[in-house]
MARMI-672001 format. One record per residue: residue number from 1; residue in one letter; x, y, z of N, C-alpha, C in turn. Coordinates in steps of 0.1 Angstrom, whole numbers. Each point is the difference from the previous one (the first is absolute). Layout:
<r><resi>NUM</resi><resn>A</resn><n_c1>X</n_c1><n_c2>Y</n_c2><n_c3>Z</n_c3><ca_c1>X</ca_c1><ca_c2>Y</ca_c2><ca_c3>Z</ca_c3><c_c1>X</c_c1><c_c2>Y</c_c2><c_c3>Z</c_c3></r>
...
***
This chain:
<r><resi>1</resi><resn>M</resn><n_c1>-260</n_c1><n_c2>592</n_c2><n_c3>117</n_c3><ca_c1>11</ca_c1><ca_c2>6</ca_c2><ca_c3>12</ca_c3><c_c1>-9</c_c1><c_c2>8</c_c2><c_c3>9</c_c3></r>
<r><resi>2</resi><resn>L</resn><n_c1>6</n_c1><n_c2>-13</n_c2><n_c3>11</n_c3><ca_c1>-3</ca_c1><ca_c2>5</ca_c2><ca_c3>15</ca_c3><c_c1>1</c_c1><c_c2>9</c_c2><c_c3>8</c_c3></r>
<r><resi>3</resi><resn>S</resn><n_c1>-11</n_c1><n_c2>9</n_c2><n_c3>4</n_c3><ca_c1>4</ca_c1><ca_c2>11</ca_c2><ca_c3>2</ca_c3><c_c1>1</c_c1><c_c2>1</c_c2><c_c3>16</c_c3></r>
<r><resi>4</resi><resn>E</resn><n_c1>9</n_c1><n_c2>11</n_c2><n_c3>6</n_c3><ca_c1>7</ca_c1><ca_c2>-1</ca_c2><ca_c3>13</ca_c3><c_c1>-10</c_c1><c_c2>-1</c_c2><c_c3>10</c_c3></r>
<r><resi>5</resi><resn>I</resn><n_c1>-6</n_c1><n_c2>-10</n_c2><n_c3>11</n_c3><ca_c1>-3</ca_c1><ca_c2>-6</ca_c2><ca_c3>8</ca_c3><c_c1>5</c_c1><c_c2>4</c_c2><c_c3>15</c_c3></r>
<r><resi>6</resi><resn>P</resn><n_c1>-8</n_c1><n_c2>2</n_c2><n_c3>5</n_c3><ca_c1>1</ca_c1><ca_c2>1</ca_c2><ca_c3>13</ca_c3><c_c1>7</c_c1><c_c2>-16</c_c2><c_c3>7</c_c3></r>
<r><resi>7</resi><resn>I</resn><n_c1>11</n_c1><n_c2>-1</n_c2><n_c3>4</n_c3><ca_c1>7</ca_c1><ca_c2>-10</ca_c2><ca_c3>6</ca_c3><c_c1>3</c_c1><c_c2>1</c_c2><c_c3>25</c_c3></r>
<r><resi>8</resi><resn>E</resn><n_c1>-4</n_c1><n_c2>-10</n_c2><n_c3>0</n_c3><ca_c1>-2</ca_c1><ca_c2>6</ca_c2><ca_c3>14</ca_c3><c_c1>9</c_c1><c_c2>-14</c_c2><c_c3>12</c_c3></r>
<r><resi>9</resi><resn>T</resn><n_c1>4</n_c1><n_c2>4</n_c2><n_c3>8</n_c3><ca_c1>5</ca_c1><ca_c2>-14</ca_c2><ca_c3>9</ca_c3><c_c1>-12</c_c1><c_c2>-5</c_c2><c_c3>7</c_c3></r>
<r><resi>10</resi><resn>V</resn><n_c1>1</n_c1><n_c2>-15</n_c2><n_c3>-3</n_c3><ca_c1>-11</ca_c1><ca_c2>-7</ca_c2><ca_c3>13</ca_c3><c_c1>10</c_c1><c_c2>-10</c_c2><c_c3>10</c_c3></r>
<r><resi>11</resi><resn>P</resn><n_c1>-8</n_c1><n_c2>-3</n_c2><n_c3>10</n_c3><ca_c1>5</ca_c1><ca_c2>-6</ca_c2><ca_c3>9</ca_c3><c_c1>3</c_c1><c_c2>-13</c_c2><c_c3>-4</c_c3></r>
<r><resi>12</resi><resn>E</resn><n_c1>8</n_c1><n_c2>-4</n_c2><n_c3>10</n_c3><ca_c1>7</ca_c1><ca_c2>-15</ca_c2><ca_c3>-6</ca_c3><c_c1>-9</c_c1><c_c2>-8</c_c2><c_c3>3</c_c3></r>
<r><resi>13</resi><resn>N</resn><n_c1>-9</n_c1><n_c2>0</n_c2><n_c3>11</n_c3><ca_c1>-8</ca_c1><ca_c2>-11</ca_c2><ca_c3>-1</ca_c3><c_c1>-12</c_c1><c_c2>-1</c_c2><c_c3>-9</c_c3></r>
<r><resi>14</resi><resn>E</resn><n_c1>-2</n_c1><n_c2>13</n_c2><n_c3>-8</n_c3><ca_c1>-10</ca_c1><ca_c2>-2</ca_c2><ca_c3>-10</ca_c3><c_c1>3</c_c1><c_c2>-5</c_c2><c_c3>-18</c_c3></r>
<r><resi>15</resi><resn>V</resn><n_c1>19</n_c1><n_c2>-6</n_c2><n_c3>2</n_c3><ca_c1>5</ca_c1><ca_c2>-6</ca_c2><ca_c3>-14</ca_c3><c_c1>-2</c_c1><c_c2>-16</c_c2><c_c3>4</c_c3></r>
<r><resi>16</resi><resn>P</resn><n_c1>-5</n_c1><n_c2>-1</n_c2><n_c3>-12</n_c3><ca_c1>6</ca_c1><ca_c2>-13</ca_c2><ca_c3>-3</ca_c3><c_c1>4</c_c1><c_c2>-9</c_c2><c_c3>4</c_c3></r>
<r><resi>17</resi><resn>T</resn><n_c1>4</n_c1><n_c2>-11</n_c2><n_c3>3</n_c3><ca_c1>13</ca_c1><ca_c2>-11</ca_c2><ca_c3>0</ca_c3><c_c1>3</c_c1><c_c2>-8</c_c2><c_c3>-13</c_c3></r>
<r><resi>18</resi><resn>G</resn><n_c1>11</n_c1><n_c2>-1</n_c2><n_c3>-4</n_c3><ca_c1>2</ca_c1><ca_c2>-16</ca_c2><ca_c3>-6</ca_c3><c_c1>-9</c_c1><c_c2>4</c_c2><c_c3>-9</c_c3></r>
<r><resi>19</resi><resn>R</resn><n_c1>4</n_c1><n_c2>-14</n_c2><n_c3>-10</n_c3><ca_c1>-6</ca_c1><ca_c2>1</ca_c2><ca_c3>-10</ca_c3><c_c1>-14</c_c1><c_c2>-5</c_c2><c_c3>-8</c_c3></r>
<r><resi>20</resi><resn>G</resn><n_c1>-9</n_c1><n_c2>1</n_c2><n_c3>-9</n_c3><ca_c1>-13</ca_c1><ca_c2>-7</ca_c2><ca_c3>-1</ca_c3><c_c1>-12</c_c1><c_c2>13</c_c2><c_c3>10</c_c3></r>
<r><resi>21</resi><resn>R</resn><n_c1>-9</n_c1><n_c2>-7</n_c2><n_c3>5</n_c3><ca_c1>-9</ca_c1><ca_c2>3</ca_c2><ca_c3>7</ca_c3><c_c1>5</c_c1><c_c2>10</c_c2><c_c3>18</c_c3></r>
<r><resi>22</resi><resn>P</resn><n_c1>-1</n_c1><n_c2>10</n_c2><n_c3>-3</n_c3><ca_c1>3</ca_c1><ca_c2>3</ca_c2><ca_c3>19</ca_c3><c_c1>-5</c_c1><c_c2>-6</c_c2><c_c3>9</c_c3></r>
<r><resi>23</resi><resn>G</resn><n_c1>4</n_c1><n_c2>0</n_c2><n_c3>10</n_c3><ca_c1>-4</ca_c1><ca_c2>-8</ca_c2><ca_c3>14</ca_c3><c_c1>-15</c_c1><c_c2>12</c_c2><c_c3>5</c_c3></r>
<r><resi>24</resi><resn>P</resn><n_c1>-9</n_c1><n_c2>-5</n_c2><n_c3>9</n_c3><ca_c1>-9</ca_c1><ca_c2>8</ca_c2><ca_c3>4</ca_c3><c_c1>6</c_c1><c_c2>13</c_c2><c_c3>10</c_c3></r>
<r><resi>25</resi><resn>S</resn><n_c1>-8</n_c1><n_c2>10</n_c2><n_c3>0</n_c3><ca_c1>2</ca_c1><ca_c2>11</ca_c2><ca_c3>5</ca_c3><c_c1>-2</c_c1><c_c2>-2</c_c2><c_c3>20</c_c3></r>
<r><resi>26</resi><resn>L</resn><n_c1>7</n_c1><n_c2>-1</n_c2><n_c3>7</n_c3><ca_c1>-5</ca_c1><ca_c2>0</ca_c2><ca_c3>15</ca_c3><c_c1>-5</c_c1><c_c2>12</c_c2><c_c3>4</c_c3></r>
<r><resi>27</resi><resn>P</resn><n_c1>-6</n_c1><n_c2>1</n_c2><n_c3>7</n_c3><ca_c1>-5</ca_c1><ca_c2>12</ca_c2><ca_c3>4</ca_c3><c_c1>10</c_c1><c_c2>5</c_c2><c_c3>10</c_c3></r>
<r><resi>28</resi><resn>T</resn><n_c1>-1</n_c1><n_c2>15</n_c2><n_c3>7</n_c3><ca_c1>12</ca_c1><ca_c2>8</ca_c2><ca_c3>8</ca_c3><c_c1>-6</c_c1><c_c2>-8</c_c2><c_c3>14</c_c3></r>
<r><resi>29</resi><resn>W</resn><n_c1>-10</n_c1><n_c2>-3</n_c2><n_c3>6</n_c3><ca_c1>-2</ca_c1><ca_c2>0</ca_c2><ca_c3>12</ca_c3><c_c1>5</c_c1><c_c2>-20</c_c2><c_c3>1</c_c3></r>
<r><resi>30</resi><resn>L</resn><n_c1>-2</n_c1><n_c2>-8</n_c2><n_c3>-10</n_c3><ca_c1>5</ca_c1><ca_c2>-13</ca_c2><ca_c3>-2</ca_c3><c_c1>16</c_c1><c_c2>1</c_c2><c_c3>6</c_c3></r>
<r><resi>31</resi><resn>L</resn><n_c1>4</n_c1><n_c2>11</n_c2><n_c3>-10</n_c3><ca_c1>19</ca_c1><ca_c2>-1</ca_c2><ca_c3>5</ca_c3><c_c1>2</c_c1><c_c2>5</c_c2><c_c3>9</c_c3></r>
<r><resi>32</resi><resn>E</resn><n_c1>-8</n_c1><n_c2>8</n_c2><n_c3>5</n_c3><ca_c1>-1</ca_c1><ca_c2>5</ca_c2><ca_c3>16</ca_c3><c_c1>5</c_c1><c_c2>-13</c_c2><c_c3>7</c_c3></r>
<r><resi>33</resi><resn>S</resn><n_c1>-11</n_c1><n_c2>-10</n_c2><n_c3>0</n_c3><ca_c1>-6</ca_c1><ca_c2>-7</ca_c2><ca_c3>11</ca_c3><c_c1>12</c_c1><c_c2>-7</c_c2><c_c3>-1</c_c3></r>
<r><resi>34</resi><resn>I</resn><n_c1>7</n_c1><n_c2>-5</n_c2><n_c3>-14</n_c3><ca_c1>9</ca_c1><ca_c2>-8</ca_c2><ca_c3>-1</ca_c3><c_c1>14</c_c1><c_c2>1</c_c2><c_c3>5</c_c3></r>
<r><resi>35</resi><resn>S</resn><n_c1>4</n_c1><n_c2>16</n_c2><n_c3>-1</n_c3><ca_c1>9</ca_c1><ca_c2>7</ca_c2><ca_c3>7</ca_c3><c_c1>-3</c_c1><c_c2>-2</c_c2><c_c3>15</c_c3></r>
<r><resi>36</resi><resn>A</resn><n_c1>-11</n_c1><n_c2>6</n_c2><n_c3>6</n_c3><ca_c1>0</ca_c1><ca_c2>-1</ca_c2><ca_c3>15</ca_c3><c_c1>1</c_c1><c_c2>-11</c_c2><c_c3>10</c_c3></r>
<r><resi>37</resi><resn>S</resn><n_c1>-3</n_c1><n_c2>-13</n_c2><n_c3>-11</n_c3><ca_c1>-1</ca_c1><ca_c2>-12</ca_c2><ca_c3>2</ca_c3><c_c1>16</c_c1><c_c2>-2</c_c2><c_c3>4</c_c3></r>
<r><resi>38</resi><resn>A</resn><n_c1>11</n_c1><n_c2>3</n_c2><n_c3>-13</n_c3><ca_c1>11</ca_c1><ca_c2>-5</ca_c2><ca_c3>3</ca_c3><c_c1>7</c_c1><c_c2>8</c_c2><c_c3>6</c_c3></r>
<r><resi>39</resi><resn>Q</resn><n_c1>-2</n_c1><n_c2>8</n_c2><n_c3>7</n_c3><ca_c1>5</ca_c1><ca_c2>10</ca_c2><ca_c3>9</ca_c3><c_c1>2</c_c1><c_c2>-2</c_c2><c_c3>17</c_c3></r>
<r><resi>40</resi><resn>K</resn><n_c1>-17</n_c1><n_c2>-1</n_c2><n_c3>-3</n_c3><ca_c1>-4</ca_c1><ca_c2>-7</ca_c2><ca_c3>21</ca_c3><c_c1>0</c_c1><c_c2>-16</c_c2><c_c3>0</c_c3></r>
<r><resi>41</resi><resn>G</resn><n_c1>6</n_c1><n_c2>-8</n_c2><n_c3>-17</n_c3><ca_c1>-1</ca_c1><ca_c2>-16</ca_c2><ca_c3>2</ca_c3><c_c1>-14</c_c1><c_c2>-3</c_c2><c_c3>4</c_c3></r>
<r><resi>42</resi><resn>A</resn><n_c1>-10</n_c1><n_c2>5</n_c2><n_c3>1</n_c3><ca_c1>-11</ca_c1><ca_c2>-6</ca_c2><ca_c3>3</ca_c3><c_c1>-10</c_c1><c_c2>-6</c_c2><c_c3>-7</c_c3></r>
<r><resi>43</resi><resn>W</resn><n_c1>-5</n_c1><n_c2>-6</n_c2><n_c3>-1</n_c3><ca_c1>-14</ca_c1><ca_c2>-8</ca_c2><ca_c3>-11</ca_c3><c_c1>-12</c_c1><c_c2>10</c_c2><c_c3>6</c_c3></r>
<r><resi>44</resi><resn>L</resn><n_c1>-5</n_c1><n_c2>5</n_c2><n_c3>-17</n_c3><ca_c1>-13</ca_c1><ca_c2>6</ca_c2><ca_c3>0</ca_c3><c_c1>-10</c_c1><c_c2>-9</c_c2><c_c3>-7</c_c3></r>
<r><resi>45</resi><resn>S</resn><n_c1>-10</n_c1><n_c2>5</n_c2><n_c3>5</n_c3><ca_c1>-10</ca_c1><ca_c2>-8</ca_c2><ca_c3>-7</ca_c3><c_c1>-16</c_c1><c_c2>10</c_c2><c_c3>-6</c_c3></r>
<r><resi>46</resi><resn>A</resn><n_c1>-2</n_c1><n_c2>-10</n_c2><n_c3>-12</n_c3><ca_c1>-14</ca_c1><ca_c2>4</ca_c2><ca_c3>-3</ca_c3><c_c1>-11</c_c1><c_c2>-1</c_c2><c_c3>-2</c_c3></r>
<r><resi>47</resi><resn>K</resn><n_c1>-8</n_c1><n_c2>3</n_c2><n_c3>-1</n_c3><ca_c1>-14</ca_c1><ca_c2>-10</ca_c2><ca_c3>1</ca_c3><c_c1>-8</c_c1><c_c2>4</c_c2><c_c3>-10</c_c3></r>
<r><resi>48</resi><resn>F</resn><n_c1>-6</n_c1><n_c2>-7</n_c2><n_c3>-8</n_c3><ca_c1>-11</ca_c1><ca_c2>1</ca_c2><ca_c3>-12</ca_c3><c_c1>-10</c_c1><c_c2>-8</c_c2><c_c3>2</c_c3></r>
<r><resi>49</resi><resn>E</resn><n_c1>-10</n_c1><n_c2>4</n_c2><n_c3>-6</n_c3><ca_c1>-15</ca_c1><ca_c2>-10</ca_c2><ca_c3>-2</ca_c3><c_c1>-1</c_c1><c_c2>-10</c_c2><c_c3>-13</c_c3></r>
<r><resi>50</resi><resn>T</resn><n_c1>10</n_c1><n_c2>2</n_c2><n_c3>-3</n_c3><ca_c1>0</ca_c1><ca_c2>-10</ca_c2><ca_c3>-16</ca_c3><c_c1>11</c_c1><c_c2>-3</c_c2><c_c3>0</c_c3></r>
<r><resi>51</resi><resn>A</resn><n_c1>4</n_c1><n_c2>-14</n_c2><n_c3>-2</n_c3><ca_c1>10</ca_c1><ca_c2>-8</ca_c2><ca_c3>-4</ca_c3><c_c1>7</c_c1><c_c2>5</c_c2><c_c3>-13</c_c3></r>
<r><resi>52</resi><resn>E</resn><n_c1>-8</n_c1><n_c2>8</n_c2><n_c3>-12</n_c3><ca_c1>6</ca_c1><ca_c2>5</ca_c2><ca_c3>-12</ca_c3><c_c1>12</c_c1><c_c2>13</c_c2><c_c3>6</c_c3></r>
<r><resi>53</resi><resn>Q</resn><n_c1>-7</n_c1><n_c2>8</n_c2><n_c3>12</n_c3><ca_c1>8</ca_c1><ca_c2>15</ca_c2><ca_c3>4</ca_c3><c_c1>15</c_c1><c_c2>-6</c_c2><c_c3>11</c_c3></r>
<r><resi>54</resi><resn>A</resn><n_c1>-9</n_c1><n_c2>-11</n_c2><n_c3>2</n_c3><ca_c1>15</ca_c1><ca_c2>-6</ca_c2><ca_c3>8</ca_c3><c_c1>12</c_c1><c_c2>-4</c_c2><c_c3>-6</c_c3></r>
<r><resi>55</resi><resn>E</resn><n_c1>-8</n_c1><n_c2>-10</n_c2><n_c3>-16</n_c3><ca_c1>15</ca_c1><ca_c2>-4</ca_c2><ca_c3>-10</ca_c3><c_c1>2</c_c1><c_c2>13</c_c2><c_c3>-4</c_c3></r>
<r><resi>56</resi><resn>E</resn><n_c1>-3</n_c1><n_c2>13</n_c2><n_c3>-7</n_c3><ca_c1>2</ca_c1><ca_c2>9</ca_c2><ca_c3>-2</ca_c3><c_c1>13</c_c1><c_c2>5</c_c2><c_c3>8</c_c3></r>
<r><resi>57</resi><resn>L</resn><n_c1>1</n_c1><n_c2>1</n_c2><n_c3>11</n_c3><ca_c1>11</ca_c1><ca_c2>4</ca_c2><ca_c3>6</ca_c3><c_c1>9</c_c1><c_c2>-11</c_c2><c_c3>4</c_c3></r>
<r><resi>58</resi><resn>A</resn><n_c1>-5</n_c1><n_c2>-8</n_c2><n_c3>-3</n_c3><ca_c1>12</ca_c1><ca_c2>-14</ca_c2><ca_c3>1</ca_c3><c_c1>9</c_c1><c_c2>1</c_c2><c_c3>-11</c_c3></r>
<r><resi>59</resi><resn>K</resn><n_c1>-10</n_c1><n_c2>2</n_c2><n_c3>-7</n_c3><ca_c1>9</ca_c1><ca_c2>1</ca_c2><ca_c3>-16</ca_c3><c_c1>8</c_c1><c_c2>13</c_c2><c_c3>-3</c_c3></r>
<r><resi>60</resi><resn>L</resn><n_c1>-2</n_c1><n_c2>11</n_c2><n_c3>6</n_c3><ca_c1>12</ca_c1><ca_c2>15</ca_c2><ca_c3>2</ca_c3><c_c1>10</c_c1><c_c2>-6</c_c2><c_c3>11</c_c3></r>
<r><resi>61</resi><resn>L</resn><n_c1>-6</n_c1><n_c2>-5</n_c2><n_c3>9</n_c3><ca_c1>15</ca_c1><ca_c2>-4</ca_c2><ca_c3>9</ca_c3><c_c1>4</c_c1><c_c2>-11</c_c2><c_c3>-5</c_c3></r>
<r><resi>62</resi><resn>Q</resn><n_c1>-1</n_c1><n_c2>-10</n_c2><n_c3>-6</n_c3><ca_c1>11</ca_c1><ca_c2>-6</ca_c2><ca_c3>-13</ca_c3><c_c1>9</c_c1><c_c2>7</c_c2><c_c3>-9</c_c3></r>
<r><resi>63</resi><resn>Y</resn><n_c1>-10</n_c1><n_c2>9</n_c2><n_c3>-3</n_c3><ca_c1>10</ca_c1><ca_c2>6</ca_c2><ca_c3>-13</ca_c3><c_c1>11</c_c1><c_c2>11</c_c2><c_c3>8</c_c3></r>
<r><resi>64</resi><resn>V</resn><n_c1>-4</n_c1><n_c2>3</n_c2><n_c3>7</n_c3><ca_c1>12</ca_c1><ca_c2>8</ca_c2><ca_c3>11</ca_c3><c_c1>9</c_c1><c_c2>-7</c_c2><c_c3>1</c_c3></r>
<r><resi>65</resi><resn>N</resn><n_c1>-1</n_c1><n_c2>-13</n_c2><n_c3>4</n_c3><ca_c1>12</ca_c1><ca_c2>-10</ca_c2><ca_c3>4</ca_c3><c_c1>7</c_c1><c_c2>-6</c_c2><c_c3>-18</c_c3></r>
<r><resi>66</resi><resn>R</resn><n_c1>-4</n_c1><n_c2>-1</n_c2><n_c3>-7</n_c3><ca_c1>1</ca_c1><ca_c2>-7</ca_c2><ca_c3>-16</ca_c3><c_c1>10</c_c1><c_c2>18</c_c2><c_c3>-5</c_c3></r>
<r><resi>67</resi><resn>S</resn><n_c1>-7</n_c1><n_c2>8</n_c2><n_c3>3</n_c3><ca_c1>3</ca_c1><ca_c2>14</ca_c2><ca_c3>-6</ca_c3><c_c1>18</c_c1><c_c2>5</c_c2><c_c3>2</c_c3></r>
<r><resi>68</resi><resn>T</resn><n_c1>9</n_c1><n_c2>3</n_c2><n_c3>-11</n_c3><ca_c1>9</ca_c1><ca_c2>9</ca_c2><ca_c3>7</ca_c3><c_c1>1</c_c1><c_c2>14</c_c2><c_c3>3</c_c3></r>
<r><resi>69</resi><resn>R</resn><n_c1>-12</n_c1><n_c2>5</n_c2><n_c3>0</n_c3><ca_c1>-3</ca_c1><ca_c2>17</ca_c2><ca_c3>2</ca_c3><c_c1>-2</c_c1><c_c2>1</c_c2><c_c3>12</c_c3></r>
<r><resi>70</resi><resn>F</resn><n_c1>-1</n_c1><n_c2>-13</n_c2><n_c3>11</n_c3><ca_c1>-4</ca_c1><ca_c2>0</ca_c2><ca_c3>13</ca_c3><c_c1>11</c_c1><c_c2>-7</c_c2><c_c3>8</c_c3></r>
<r><resi>71</resi><resn>A</resn><n_c1>4</n_c1><n_c2>9</n_c2><n_c3>11</n_c3><ca_c1>11</ca_c1><ca_c2>-4</ca_c2><ca_c3>6</ca_c3><c_c1>-6</c_c1><c_c2>-7</c_c2><c_c3>13</c_c3></r>
<r><resi>72</resi><resn>Y</resn><n_c1>-11</n_c1><n_c2>-15</n_c2><n_c3>0</n_c3><ca_c1>-6</ca_c1><ca_c2>-2</ca_c2><ca_c3>8</ca_c3><c_c1>1</c_c1><c_c2>-8</c_c2><c_c3>0</c_c3></r>
<r><resi>73</resi><resn>H</resn><n_c1>-6</n_c1><n_c2>-11</n_c2><n_c3>10</n_c3><ca_c1>1</ca_c1><ca_c2>-17</ca_c2><ca_c3>-4</ca_c3><c_c1>-12</c_c1><c_c2>-2</c_c2><c_c3>9</c_c3></r>
<r><resi>74</resi><resn>V</resn><n_c1>-15</n_c1><n_c2>-2</n_c2><n_c3>-3</n_c3><ca_c1>-10</ca_c1><ca_c2>-4</ca_c2><ca_c3>7</ca_c3><c_c1>-6</c_c1><c_c2>-12</c_c2><c_c3>6</c_c3></r>
<r><resi>75</resi><resn>A</resn><n_c1>1</n_c1><n_c2>-2</n_c2><n_c3>9</n_c3><ca_c1>-10</ca_c1><ca_c2>-15</ca_c2><ca_c3>6</ca_c3><c_c1>-12</c_c1><c_c2>0</c_c2><c_c3>4</c_c3></r>
<r><resi>76</resi><resn>T</resn><n_c1>-8</n_c1><n_c2>-5</n_c2><n_c3>-10</n_c3><ca_c1>-18</ca_c1><ca_c2>-1</ca_c2><ca_c3>5</ca_c3><c_c1>-6</c_c1><c_c2>-11</c_c2><c_c3>-1</c_c3></r>
<r><resi>77</resi><resn>R</resn><n_c1>-10</n_c1><n_c2>4</n_c2><n_c3>9</n_c3><ca_c1>-6</ca_c1><ca_c2>-10</ca_c2><ca_c3>3</ca_c3><c_c1>-19</c_c1><c_c2>1</c_c2><c_c3>0</c_c3></r>
<r><resi>78</resi><resn>R</resn><n_c1>-4</n_c1><n_c2>-10</n_c2><n_c3>-3</n_c3><ca_c1>-18</ca_c1><ca_c2>4</ca_c2><ca_c3>-4</ca_c3><c_c1>-8</c_c1><c_c2>-10</c_c2><c_c3>11</c_c3></r>
<r><resi>79</resi><resn>D</resn><n_c1>-11</n_c1><n_c2>10</n_c2><n_c3>3</n_c3><ca_c1>-9</ca_c1><ca_c2>-8</ca_c2><ca_c3>9</ca_c3><c_c1>-13</c_c1><c_c2>2</c_c2><c_c3>1</c_c3></r>
<r><resi>80</resi><resn>E</resn><n_c1>-8</n_c1><n_c2>-8</n_c2><n_c3>-1</n_c3><ca_c1>-14</ca_c1><ca_c2>1</ca_c2><ca_c3>1</ca_c3><c_c1>-7</c_c1><c_c2>2</c_c2><c_c3>11</c_c3></r>
<r><resi>81</resi><resn>T</resn><n_c1>-7</n_c1><n_c2>3</n_c2><n_c3>1</n_c3><ca_c1>-1</ca_c1><ca_c2>6</ca_c2><ca_c3>16</ca_c3><c_c1>-20</c_c1><c_c2>-3</c_c2><c_c3>-4</c_c3></r>
<r><resi>82</resi><resn>A</resn><n_c1>-8</n_c1><n_c2>2</n_c2><n_c3>15</n_c3><ca_c1>-9</ca_c1><ca_c2>2</ca_c2><ca_c3>-2</ca_c3><c_c1>-6</c_c1><c_c2>16</c_c2><c_c3>-5</c_c3></r>
<r><resi>83</resi><resn>E</resn><n_c1>9</n_c1><n_c2>5</n_c2><n_c3>5</n_c3><ca_c1>-6</ca_c1><ca_c2>14</ca_c2><ca_c3>-11</ca_c3><c_c1>-1</c_c1><c_c2>4</c_c2><c_c3>-7</c_c3></r>
<r><resi>84</resi><resn>G</resn><n_c1>10</n_c1><n_c2>-9</n_c2><n_c3>-8</n_c3><ca_c1>11</ca_c1><ca_c2>2</ca_c2><ca_c3>-15</ca_c3><c_c1>13</c_c1><c_c2>-6</c_c2><c_c3>-3</c_c3></r>
<r><resi>85</resi><resn>H</resn><n_c1>7</n_c1><n_c2>12</n_c2><n_c3>-10</n_c3><ca_c1>10</ca_c1><ca_c2>-9</ca_c2><ca_c3>-3</ca_c3><c_c1>12</c_c1><c_c2>13</c_c2><c_c3>2</c_c3></r>
<r><resi>86</resi><resn>R</resn><n_c1>14</n_c1><n_c2>-8</n_c2><n_c3>7</n_c3><ca_c1>8</ca_c1><ca_c2>7</ca_c2><ca_c3>6</ca_c3><c_c1>11</c_c1><c_c2>-4</c_c2><c_c3>-8</c_c3></r>
<r><resi>87</resi><resn>V</resn><n_c1>10</n_c1><n_c2>10</n_c2><n_c3>-5</n_c3><ca_c1>10</ca_c1><ca_c2>0</ca_c2><ca_c3>1</ca_c3><c_c1>10</c_c1><c_c2>8</c_c2><c_c3>3</c_c3></r>
<r><resi>88</resi><resn>L</resn><n_c1>15</n_c1><n_c2>-8</n_c2><n_c3>6</n_c3><ca_c1>3</ca_c1><ca_c2>0</ca_c2><ca_c3>12</ca_c3><c_c1>20</c_c1><c_c2>2</c_c2><c_c3>-13</c_c3></r>
<r><resi>89</resi><resn>F</resn><n_c1>2</n_c1><n_c2>9</n_c2><n_c3>8</n_c3><ca_c1>18</ca_c1><ca_c2>2</ca_c2><ca_c3>-7</ca_c3><c_c1>9</c_c1><c_c2>7</c_c2><c_c3>11</c_c3></r>
<r><resi>90</resi><resn>K</resn><n_c1>15</n_c1><n_c2>0</n_c2><n_c3>-4</n_c3><ca_c1>7</ca_c1><ca_c2>3</ca_c2><ca_c3>3</ca_c3><c_c1>13</c_c1><c_c2>1</c_c2><c_c3>-6</c_c3></r>
<r><resi>91</resi><resn>A</resn><n_c1>1</n_c1><n_c2>14</n_c2><n_c3>-2</n_c3><ca_c1>14</ca_c1><ca_c2>6</ca_c2><ca_c3>-11</ca_c3><c_c1>9</c_c1><c_c2>-2</c_c2><c_c3>8</c_c3></r>
<r><resi>92</resi><resn>E</resn><n_c1>12</n_c1><n_c2>3</n_c2><n_c3>-7</n_c3><ca_c1>17</ca_c1><ca_c2>-3</ca_c2><ca_c3>1</ca_c3><c_c1>6</c_c1><c_c2>4</c_c2><c_c3>-13</c_c3></r>
<r><resi>93</resi><resn>H</resn><n_c1>7</n_c1><n_c2>12</n_c2><n_c3>11</n_c3><ca_c1>11</ca_c1><ca_c2>3</ca_c2><ca_c3>-15</ca_c3><c_c1>10</c_c1><c_c2>-13</c_c2><c_c3>-7</c_c3></r>
<r><resi>94</resi><resn>D</resn><n_c1>4</n_c1><n_c2>4</n_c2><n_c3>-13</n_c3><ca_c1>4</ca_c1><ca_c2>-11</ca_c2><ca_c3>-3</ca_c3><c_c1>12</c_c1><c_c2>8</c_c2><c_c3>-8</c_c3></r>
<r><resi>95</resi><resn>M</resn><n_c1>12</n_c1><n_c2>-8</n_c2><n_c3>9</n_c3><ca_c1>12</ca_c1><ca_c2>8</ca_c2><ca_c3>-1</ca_c3><c_c1>7</c_c1><c_c2>-2</c_c2><c_c3>-10</c_c3></r>
<r><resi>96</resi><resn>G</resn><n_c1>-9</n_c1><n_c2>-12</n_c2><n_c3>-10</n_c3><ca_c1>12</ca_c1><ca_c2>2</ca_c2><ca_c3>-13</ca_c3><c_c1>-4</c_c1><c_c2>7</c_c2><c_c3>-11</c_c3></r>
<r><resi>97</resi><resn>E</resn><n_c1>-15</n_c1><n_c2>10</n_c2><n_c3>3</n_c3><ca_c1>-1</ca_c1><ca_c2>9</ca_c2><ca_c3>-9</ca_c3><c_c1>0</c_c1><c_c2>14</c_c2><c_c3>3</c_c3></r>
<r><resi>98</resi><resn>S</resn><n_c1>6</n_c1><n_c2>10</n_c2><n_c3>-6</n_c3><ca_c1>4</ca_c1><ca_c2>11</ca_c2><ca_c3>0</ca_c3><c_c1>-10</c_c1><c_c2>10</c_c2><c_c3>1</c_c3></r>
<r><resi>99</resi><resn>N</resn><n_c1>-12</n_c1><n_c2>-5</n_c2><n_c3>-12</n_c3><ca_c1>-11</ca_c1><ca_c2>12</ca_c2><ca_c3>-4</ca_c3><c_c1>-11</c_c1><c_c2>1</c_c2><c_c3>11</c_c3></r>
<r><resi>100</resi><resn>G</resn><n_c1>-8</n_c1><n_c2>6</n_c2><n_c3>2</n_c3><ca_c1>-10</ca_c1><ca_c2>1</ca_c2><ca_c3>15</ca_c3><c_c1>-5</c_c1><c_c2>12</c_c2><c_c3>-4</c_c3></r>
***
């Protein structure tokens, strides 16, 4: 028989959603940037040395669009410059979702 164990409350952003594999865990700094973009209505930019790093950020932003956990729609653009790779994004509040 299972002995008594401590049970604690966890933040909603740590709970896997849906069935099957849980989605990726988004870093707090990224969620804050998405929120700031939506509030200001501004495009933001992140620069990377490698295409793989830019791809990783682009995938996380695409996940935000597909997920019902986040009440944002994020438009993204990728750009390759002489200095490296860049991902631009602009978030908007998704009025169809009540989570967030």
